[in-house]
C-alpha positions as CSV (number, residue, x, y, z in Angstrom):
1,M,-39.3,81.7,93.4
2,K,-39.2,80.8,96.9
3,P,-42.5,81.4,98.5
4,Y,-41.1,83.2,101.5
5,K,-39.3,86.3,102.0
6,K,-37.3,85.9,105.3
7,I,-37.6,83.7,108.5
8,V,-36.1,85.1,111.2
9,L,-35.7,82.6,114.3
10,A,-34.7,84.2,117.7
11,G,-32.4,82.2,119.8
12,G,-32.3,80.1,117.1
13,N,-28.4,78.9,117.2
14,G,-29.0,75.4,119.3
15,Y,-30.9,72.2,118.0
16,L,-34.1,72.9,117.3
17,G,-33.1,76.3,115.4
18,S,-30.2,73.9,113.1
19,V,-33.8,71.8,112.2
20,L,-36.2,74.7,111.3
21,A,-32.9,76.7,109.7
22,K,-32.5,73.7,107.6
23,Y,-35.8,73.6,106.4
24,Y,-36.9,76.7,105.6
25,K,-33.0,77.4,104.0
26,N,-34.8,76.2,100.7
27,L,-38.1,77.8,101.3
28,A,-37.1,81.7,101.9
29,D,-34.7,84.0,100.3
30,E,-33.1,84.6,103.9
31,V,-32.9,83.1,106.9
32,I,-32.0,85.3,110.1
33,I,-30.4,83.6,113.6
34,L,-30.8,86.1,115.9
35,A,-27.8,84.7,118.7
36,R,-25.4,85.7,121.2
37,K,-22.0,84.6,119.0
38,Q,-21.7,85.8,115.5
39,A,-21.2,82.9,112.9
40,P,-20.6,82.3,109.5
41,A,-23.4,82.6,107.0
42,V,-24.4,79.2,105.4
43,D,-25.8,79.5,101.7
44,N,-29.5,81.9,102.5
45,I,-28.5,81.3,106.5
46,R,-26.8,84.1,108.7
47,T,-26.5,85.1,112.3
48,V,-27.1,88.3,113.4
49,V,-25.5,88.8,117.0
50,W,-28.7,90.4,119.7
51,D,-28.1,89.8,123.9
52,G,-32.2,89.3,123.8
53,K,-32.0,92.0,126.4
54,T,-31.6,95.0,124.3
55,E,-32.7,96.9,121.2
56,N,-30.1,97.6,118.6
57,G,-29.2,96.9,115.1
58,W,-30.8,93.5,115.4
59,T,-34.6,95.3,115.1
60,V,-34.1,95.8,111.6
61,Q,-34.0,92.0,110.7
62,L,-37.3,91.8,112.1
63,T,-38.7,94.1,109.4
64,H,-40.8,92.4,106.2
65,A,-40.2,88.9,108.1
66,D,-42.9,86.2,107.0
67,M,-42.2,84.7,110.4
68,L,-40.6,85.0,113.5
69,I,-40.0,82.4,115.9
70,N,-38.6,82.4,119.4
71,L,-36.8,79.7,120.3
72,C,-35.0,81.8,123.6
73,G,-34.9,79.7,127.0
74,K,-32.5,78.3,129.5
75,N,-32.4,74.5,129.2
76,V,-34.8,73.4,132.1
77,N,-32.3,70.0,132.6
78,C,-31.0,71.4,135.2
79,R,-31.3,71.3,139.6
80,Y,-34.2,74.0,140.5
81,T,-31.9,75.9,142.6
82,K,-33.5,79.7,143.2
83,K,-30.3,81.0,141.2
84,N,-31.2,78.6,138.3
85,K,-35.1,78.9,138.5
86,A,-34.3,82.9,138.4
87,E,-32.3,81.6,135.3
88,I,-34.8,79.7,133.5
89,I,-37.8,82.6,134.0
90,A,-35.6,85.3,132.8
91,S,-34.4,83.4,129.7
92,R,-37.9,83.3,128.7
93,V,-39.7,86.4,129.8
94,V,-37.1,88.9,129.2
95,P,-36.5,88.0,125.1
96,T,-40.6,87.5,124.8
97,K,-41.1,91.6,126.3
98,L,-38.0,92.8,123.8
99,L,-40.1,91.1,121.3
100,G,-43.1,92.1,121.9
101,D,-42.0,96.0,122.4
102,V,-39.7,95.7,119.4
103,I,-43.0,94.5,117.3
104,H,-45.0,96.9,118.8
105,K,-43.3,99.7,117.4
106,M,-43.1,98.4,113.7
107,T,-44.8,99.6,111.1
108,D,-43.8,96.7,108.7
109,P,-43.8,93.7,111.5
110,P,-43.3,90.4,111.0
111,K,-46.6,88.7,109.5
112,L,-46.7,85.7,112.5
113,W,-44.9,85.3,115.3
114,I,-44.9,82.1,117.3
115,N,-43.5,81.6,120.6
116,I,-42.1,78.3,121.1
117,T,-43.5,77.4,124.7
118,S,-44.0,73.8,126.7
119,A,-46.5,71.6,126.4
120,T,-45.4,70.5,130.4
121,I,-48.0,73.6,131.3
122,Y,-50.8,70.6,131.4
123,R,-51.0,68.5,134.9
124,H,-50.0,65.0,135.4
125,A,-52.4,63.1,133.2
126,E,-52.4,58.9,133.1
127,D,-56.6,59.4,132.6
128,H,-56.6,60.9,129.5
129,P,-54.8,63.4,126.6
130,Q,-55.2,67.1,127.3
131,D,-55.7,69.4,124.5
132,E,-56.1,72.9,123.9
133,L,-59.4,73.6,125.0
134,T,-59.9,70.8,127.8
135,G,-56.3,70.3,129.3
136,E,-56.3,71.2,132.8
137,I,-53.4,73.2,133.5
138,G,-50.6,71.4,136.3
139,Y,-48.9,73.4,140.0
140,G,-45.4,73.4,140.1
141,F,-42.2,75.6,139.5
142,S,-42.3,74.1,135.7
143,I,-45.9,74.8,135.0
144,D,-45.5,78.6,136.9
145,V,-42.8,79.4,134.0
146,C,-45.1,78.1,131.4
147,N,-48.0,80.4,132.4
148,I,-45.3,83.5,133.2
149,W,-44.0,82.9,129.5
150,E,-47.4,82.7,127.6
151,S,-49.0,85.6,129.9
152,T,-45.9,88.0,128.7
153,F,-46.3,86.6,125.1
154,Y,-50.2,87.3,124.8
155,Q,-49.8,91.2,126.9
156,S,-47.7,92.4,124.2
157,E,-50.1,94.4,121.8
158,T,-48.9,93.8,118.4
159,P,-52.0,94.3,116.0
160,Q,-50.5,93.6,112.5
161,T,-48.5,90.6,113.6
162,R,-50.6,87.2,114.5
163,K,-49.6,85.3,117.7
164,I,-49.6,81.9,118.2
165,A,-48.0,80.1,121.3
166,L,-47.0,76.7,120.0
167,R,-46.6,74.2,123.1
168,M,-44.1,71.8,122.2
169,G,-43.4,68.3,123.4
170,I,-40.0,66.9,123.8
171,V,-38.4,66.7,119.8
172,L,-37.1,63.4,118.6
173,G,-34.3,64.0,115.7
174,H,-31.2,62.7,114.1
175,S,-28.7,64.7,116.5
176,D,-28.6,66.8,119.8
177,S,-31.9,65.9,121.0
178,V,-33.2,63.6,123.5
179,F,-33.3,60.8,121.4
180,P,-29.7,59.7,121.7
181,R,-29.6,60.1,125.0
182,L,-31.8,57.3,125.4
183,L,-30.5,55.4,122.5
184,N,-27.0,54.8,124.3
185,L,-29.1,53.5,127.6
186,V,-30.8,50.8,125.2
187,K,-26.9,50.4,123.9
188,L,-25.4,49.9,127.0
189,G,-28.4,47.6,128.4
190,M,-30.1,50.1,130.7
191,G,-32.9,50.9,128.5
192,G,-35.7,49.7,130.3
193,K,-38.9,51.6,132.0
194,Q,-37.6,54.4,133.8
195,G,-39.9,54.9,137.8
196,D,-42.9,52.5,137.3
197,G,-43.2,53.1,133.3
198,K,-46.6,54.6,133.2
199,Q,-45.9,58.1,132.5
200,Y,-46.9,58.7,129.1
201,L,-44.6,61.0,126.9
202,A,-45.4,63.5,125.0
203,W,-43.1,63.7,122.2
204,V,-42.5,64.9,118.2
205,H,-40.6,64.0,115.4
206,E,-38.2,67.1,114.9
207,H,-39.5,67.0,110.8
208,D,-43.4,67.4,112.1
209,V,-42.1,70.9,114.2
210,A,-40.7,72.2,111.2
211,R,-43.7,71.0,108.8
212,S,-46.5,72.5,111.4
213,T,-45.0,76.3,112.0
214,Q,-45.3,76.1,108.2
215,Y,-48.7,74.9,107.9
216,L,-49.5,77.7,110.8
217,L,-47.8,80.3,108.4
218,D,-49.9,79.5,105.7
219,H,-53.1,79.4,107.1
220,P,-53.7,82.7,108.5
221,E,-57.0,82.2,110.2
222,M,-55.0,80.6,113.0
223,E,-53.8,81.9,115.8
224,G,-53.9,81.4,120.2
225,N,-52.3,77.9,121.7
226,Y,-51.4,74.8,119.7
227,N,-50.0,71.7,121.2
228,C,-46.9,70.6,118.8
229,T,-47.0,66.9,119.7
230,A,-47.5,63.7,117.5
231,P,-51.3,63.0,117.8
232,F,-50.3,59.4,119.9
233,G,-48.7,59.7,122.7
234,E,-46.6,56.1,124.3
235,K,-46.3,55.3,127.4
236,N,-42.3,55.1,129.1
237,A,-42.3,51.5,129.2
238,D,-43.7,51.3,125.7
239,F,-41.4,53.9,124.5
240,M,-38.1,52.2,125.5
241,R,-39.0,48.9,124.1
242,L,-39.8,50.0,120.9
243,I,-36.3,51.8,120.7
244,R,-35.0,48.4,122.1
245,K,-36.6,46.5,119.5
246,A,-36.0,48.6,116.7
247,Y,-31.9,49.0,118.1
248,G,-32.2,45.0,118.4
249,M,-31.4,45.2,122.5
250,P,-33.4,41.9,123.8
251,I,-32.7,43.2,127.3
252,G,-33.1,46.3,129.4
253,L,-32.4,46.8,132.7
254,P,-35.3,49.1,134.4
255,A,-34.7,52.5,136.5
256,P,-36.3,52.5,139.4
257,Q,-37.8,56.0,141.4
258,W,-34.8,55.8,143.9
259,L,-32.4,55.2,141.5
260,L,-33.5,57.7,139.6
261,E,-33.4,60.4,142.1
262,I,-29.9,59.4,143.1
263,G,-28.7,60.0,139.9
264,A,-30.6,62.9,139.1
265,K,-28.7,64.7,141.8
266,V,-25.2,63.0,140.5
267,I,-26.2,64.6,137.3
268,G,-27.4,68.0,138.2
269,T,-30.9,67.3,136.7
270,E,-34.7,66.8,138.2
271,T,-36.6,63.7,138.0
272,E,-39.8,65.4,137.0
273,L,-38.3,65.6,133.4
274,I,-38.4,61.5,133.4
275,L,-41.4,60.8,135.9
276,K,-44.0,63.4,134.7
277,S,-46.8,62.2,132.9
278,R,-47.5,64.3,130.0
279,W,-49.9,62.8,127.9
280,V,-51.0,66.0,125.8
281,K,-52.8,65.5,122.4
282,P,-52.7,68.6,119.5
283,Q,-56.3,68.8,118.6
284,R,-56.4,72.1,117.2
285,L,-53.9,71.2,114.6
286,L,-55.6,68.0,113.5
287,D,-59.0,70.0,113.5
288,A,-57.1,72.6,111.2
289,G,-56.6,69.8,109.0
290,F,-52.4,69.1,109.8
291,T,-51.3,65.6,109.1
292,F,-48.3,64.3,111.0
293,Q,-45.8,62.3,109.2
294,Y,-44.9,60.7,111.9
295,E,-48.1,60.0,114.3
296,K,-46.6,57.0,116.0
297,A,-43.5,56.8,118.0
298,E,-42.2,53.6,115.9
299,Y,-42.6,55.0,112.9
300,A,-40.2,58.2,114.3
301,I,-38.0,55.7,115.7
302,H,-37.4,53.9,112.8
303,D,-37.0,57.2,110.6
304,I,-34.1,58.2,112.9
305,L,-32.2,54.9,113.3
306,S,-32.4,54.4,109.3
307,I,-30.6,58.2,109.2
308,K,-28.3,57.4,111.9
309,G,-27.6,54.0,110.5
């Protein structure tokens, strides 16, 4: 008998959703993915169509769910134009409010609702790590998004459903994550530091992401904000060096800030995604007894490269 009856992944048709679906397929009777497009069922994983804006037939899928994980949100890897800003905010706030409204009216709602938010909510930090209790909230558009997002999440009244905002770091994994892009730079000999290389990377291995959600599910006393990042952050220069060393690439040309500014405009992104120092510590998870299998970057990198071959 499996430990869970139903796990629901709202907006779970992307990279992280696939990681979680694969993790829970052997732990739950069924895994439901709420997505805009239909997809064929695989084993006990099936897709139910929703638009993230309106209530219709998908709402019944939340009934008796052990856990709902909301993964909705437009990719922030774009230029912060007025149009893109509006879409980034709406793609997070609208589905979150919708889920809250639906859960509020249910008689048998999910036991736990995890909203995947972002560890970028904290300020640029090179002096010390930011945790949930003493961390300082930053400023700027990306932080504004996080604040609106979490405010919407907590404003919903869900007395029968425990709520956790999981502030996610950059997820490292074997397929469609940021790691293959960094590895490609290393393969081309361009895997040196970016900017001055002193900015910290708040990262977490994909397997630890999945494990942490199960830990949160199994501990009903846990609620509120939790950072989901590896305990030991790495400076950009050191992180790139670890990838080069693991791959066996002796050189890595650096990318100064002026070059990153040009490149960001060419490929349609923002340098903040690379240059902001995200030094974040998962203090509440650690205090609760959760242990990371990949607590250091070198462990995660070696694991990913071993699977990729």
